C-alpha positions as CSV (number, residue, x, y, z in Angstrom):
1,M,8.4,10.5,-3.8
2,P,11.1,13.5,-3.0
3,P,13.6,13.8,-5.8
4,S,17.3,12.1,-5.5
5,S,19.1,14.7,-3.9
6,A,16.5,15.1,-1.3
7,L,17.2,11.1,-0.9
8,F,20.5,11.6,-0.5
9,G,20.1,14.6,1.6
10,S,17.6,12.5,4.2
11,E,20.3,9.4,3.7
12,L,23.5,12.3,5.2
13,S,21.0,12.9,7.7
14,S,20.4,9.3,8.8
15,M,24.0,8.4,8.8
16,K,24.3,12.0,11.6
17,K,21.7,10.1,13.8
18,S,23.0,10.4,17.7
19,P,22.8,6.6,19.3
20,R,20.4,7.5,21.2
21,Q,18.1,8.6,17.9
22,R,18.9,5.1,17.0
23,R,18.0,3.7,20.1
24,S,15.0,5.2,19.8
25,A,14.0,4.3,16.3
26,E,14.9,1.1,17.4
27,T,12.7,1.1,20.4
28,V,9.7,2.3,18.4
29,Q,10.3,-0.2,15.6
30,R,10.0,-2.8,18.6
31,I,7.1,-1.7,19.9
32,Q,5.1,-1.9,16.8
33,D,6.4,-5.7,15.8
34,A,5.2,-6.6,19.0
35,L,1.9,-5.3,18.8
36,L,2.1,-7.0,14.8
37,E,2.7,-10.3,17.0
38,L,1.1,-10.3,19.5
39,I,-2.2,-9.6,17.1
40,D,-0.7,-12.5,14.6
41,E,-1.6,-14.8,17.8
42,E,-4.2,-13.7,19.8
43,G,-5.9,-10.2,17.7
44,Y,-5.9,-7.1,18.9
45,A,-8.2,-7.0,21.9
46,A,-5.9,-9.2,23.8
47,A,-2.3,-7.4,23.2
48,S,-3.0,-4.7,26.6
49,T,0.4,-2.2,26.2
50,N,1.7,-4.2,29.3
51,R,1.6,-7.0,27.2
52,I,3.1,-5.3,24.4
53,A,6.2,-4.0,26.7
54,S,6.5,-7.2,27.7
55,R,7.2,-8.7,24.3
56,A,9.1,-5.8,22.4
57,G,11.6,-5.7,25.7
58,V,10.9,-2.7,27.4
59,N,9.0,-1.6,30.6
60,I,5.7,-0.1,30.3
61,A,7.0,3.9,31.3
62,S,9.3,3.2,28.2
63,L,6.3,2.2,26.1
64,Y,4.3,5.1,27.1
65,Q,7.0,7.4,26.2
66,Y,6.5,7.2,22.7
67,F,3.1,5.9,22.8
68,P,0.5,7.2,25.3
69,N,-1.9,4.3,24.2
70,R,-2.2,1.2,22.3
71,L,-4.1,2.7,18.9
72,A,-1.6,4.8,18.7
73,I,0.9,2.4,18.1
74,A,-1.6,1.0,15.9
75,M,-2.0,4.0,13.9
76,A,1.8,4.3,13.1
77,L,2.0,1.1,12.6
78,F,-0.6,1.4,9.5
79,E,0.9,4.7,9.1
80,R,4.2,3.0,8.0
81,V,3.3,0.1,6.1
82,A,1.2,2.0,4.1
83,A,3.8,4.8,3.1
84,E,5.9,1.9,2.0
85,L,3.7,0.7,-0.2
86,A,3.0,3.8,-1.8
87,Q,6.8,4.5,-1.8
88,L,7.1,1.1,-3.4
89,V,4.3,1.5,-6.4
90,H,5.7,4.8,-7.1
91,R,9.0,3.2,-7.4
92,E,7.6,0.4,-9.9
93,M,5.8,3.0,-11.9
94,L,8.5,5.5,-12.2
95,E,10.4,2.6,-13.8
96,G,7.6,1.5,-15.7
97,M,7.2,5.0,-17.6
98,T,8.8,3.8,-20.4
99,E,8.6,0.2,-21.1
100,P,5.3,-1.7,-22.4
101,L,2.3,-1.9,-20.2
102,E,1.9,-5.6,-21.4
103,T,5.6,-6.1,-19.0
104,G,5.6,-3.4,-17.0
105,V,1.8,-4.0,-15.6
106,P,2.5,-7.8,-14.7
107,R,6.1,-6.9,-12.3
108,L,3.9,-4.3,-10.6
109,I,1.3,-6.4,-9.8
110,D,3.9,-9.4,-8.2
111,R,5.7,-6.3,-6.3
112,L,2.0,-5.4,-4.8
113,L,1.3,-9.1,-4.3
114,R,4.8,-9.9,-2.2
115,F,4.1,-7.1,0.1
116,M,0.7,-7.5,1.3
117,E,1.7,-10.8,2.1
118,K,4.5,-10.0,3.4
119,E,2.6,-7.3,5.8
120,Q,-1.2,-8.4,5.4
121,A,-1.3,-8.2,9.3
122,A,-0.7,-4.8,9.6
123,L,-2.7,-4.0,6.4
124,N,-5.3,-6.0,8.5
125,L,-5.0,-3.5,11.2
126,I,-7.9,-1.9,9.6
127,D,-10.3,-4.9,10.0
128,E,-9.1,-5.2,13.6
129,V,-9.3,-2.0,14.7
130,P,-12.7,0.5,13.8
131,E,-10.8,3.6,15.1
132,L,-7.9,3.3,12.3
133,R,-11.2,3.4,9.6
134,E,-11.0,6.8,9.1
135,S,-7.7,7.6,9.1
136,A,-7.0,4.5,7.1
137,Q,-9.1,6.0,4.0
138,A,-6.6,9.4,4.6
139,M,-4.0,6.3,3.9
140,S,-5.3,4.4,1.8
141,L,-2.7,4.1,-1.6
142,E,-5.1,5.8,-4.1
143,N,-4.3,8.5,-2.4
144,L,-0.6,8.1,-2.0
145,A,-0.4,7.6,-5.1
146,R,-2.6,8.7,-6.8
147,D,-0.5,11.4,-8.5
148,T,2.3,9.0,-9.4
149,S,-0.4,6.8,-10.7
150,L,-2.0,10.1,-13.0
151,T,1.5,10.0,-14.7
152,F,2.1,6.7,-15.7
153,L,-1.6,6.4,-16.8
154,K,-0.7,9.7,-18.9
155,V,2.3,8.7,-20.4
156,H,0.9,4.7,-21.4
157,L,-2.7,7.0,-22.4
158,S,-1.1,10.0,-24.5
159,G,-4.0,9.7,-26.7
160,Q,-6.5,9.8,-23.9
161,D,-8.7,13.0,-22.6
162,S,-8.5,13.2,-18.4
163,S,-11.8,12.1,-18.1
164,A,-11.0,9.4,-19.5
165,I,-7.4,8.7,-17.6
166,N,-9.2,9.5,-14.4
167,C,-12.1,6.9,-14.8
168,K,-10.0,4.2,-15.5
169,L,-7.4,4.8,-12.7
170,F,-10.3,4.7,-10.5
171,F,-11.2,1.8,-11.9
172,V,-8.1,-0.2,-12.3
173,Q,-6.8,1.1,-8.5
174,T,-10.3,0.0,-7.4
175,A,-10.6,-3.8,-8.6
176,S,-6.7,-4.9,-8.7
177,M,-6.3,-3.6,-4.7
178,A,-9.8,-5.5,-3.9
179,L,-8.4,-8.8,-5.7
180,V,-4.9,-8.5,-4.4
181,R,-6.5,-8.5,-1.5
182,R,-9.0,-10.8,-1.8
183,Y,-6.0,-13.3,-3.0
184,V,-4.0,-12.7,-0.1
185,R,-6.5,-13.0,2.4
186,D,-8.7,-16.4,1.0
187,R,-5.3,-18.2,-1.0
188,P,-7.4,-20.1,-3.0
189,A,-5.6,-23.7,-3.9
190,D,-6.8,-23.8,-7.2
191,L,-5.0,-20.5,-8.3
192,S,-1.2,-20.2,-8.3
193,R,0.4,-17.2,-7.4
194,E,1.5,-16.9,-11.8
195,R,-1.1,-17.4,-13.0
196,F,-3.1,-15.4,-10.8
197,V,-0.7,-12.1,-11.7
198,A,-0.5,-13.0,-15.6
199,E,-4.9,-13.1,-15.1
200,I,-5.1,-10.1,-13.5
201,S,-2.6,-7.6,-15.2
202,G,-3.5,-9.2,-18.4
203,M,-7.5,-7.7,-17.5
204,I,-5.5,-4.4,-16.1
205,V,-3.9,-4.0,-19.7
206,S,-6.7,-4.9,-21.2
207,Y,-8.9,-2.6,-20.4
208,L,-6.4,0.6,-19.7
209,Q,-5.7,-0.1,-24.1
210,A,-9.6,-0.4,-25.2
211,P,-9.8,2.5,-27.6
212,Q,-11.8,5.7,-25.5
213,K,-14.4,5.4,-27.9
214,K,-15.9,2.7,-27.2
215,L,-16.5,3.4,-24.2
216,A,-17.6,6.9,-25.2
217,G,-19.8,5.0,-27.2
218,A,-21.3,2.7,-24.6
219,A,-21.9,6.4,-22.4
220,G,-23.7,7.8,-25.5
221,L,-25.9,4.6,-25.4
222,R,-27.2,4.7,-22.0
223,R,-27.8,8.7,-22.6
224,R,-30.6,8.0,-25.6
225,R,-32.6,4.6,-23.5
């Protein structure tokens, strides 16, 4: 995330946008939202550019001024939501730098879960649109928030070396994202949101706080075998 001065500058820049620029941004938003609605109702295959334009309340010529095809709309929508998710995680980690893992991690998981519930349809585009999978890897949370995540762990795991921190980052990101996605998708009736957040947070905190010596000892045992 840019420094506060850069953010302030971007806010000033957005305030200076002309009415035409604002209308263009609103049109792009409506087109993306229209695709999302159609996918949610009938699936990606049924969302033709003509139907997207009709749902967005724009003519097809206007749609093509912004996007050459349906795939371009899907990519822009997915990238927008992925960037918003990365910004959310970045912000939460910055706020949690100076507080204990026991309070910072549950809050982060809760905010992550809420965001993914709200934007589930957009994030699921990767399953609906095979062409998105390559670009989705570059736009994954693991890549977009990696630097902030590393800094967060270095602050909280100051006694551990870089290799151990990188290892823990990989497992925490991979496991937590997989579990949150699974929870959002399946909505298990016997697992409340509060219980889910508590369970996954406890698992993450316990793993992060596990002494490095135990991990190194386990690795040495495997080598001797």
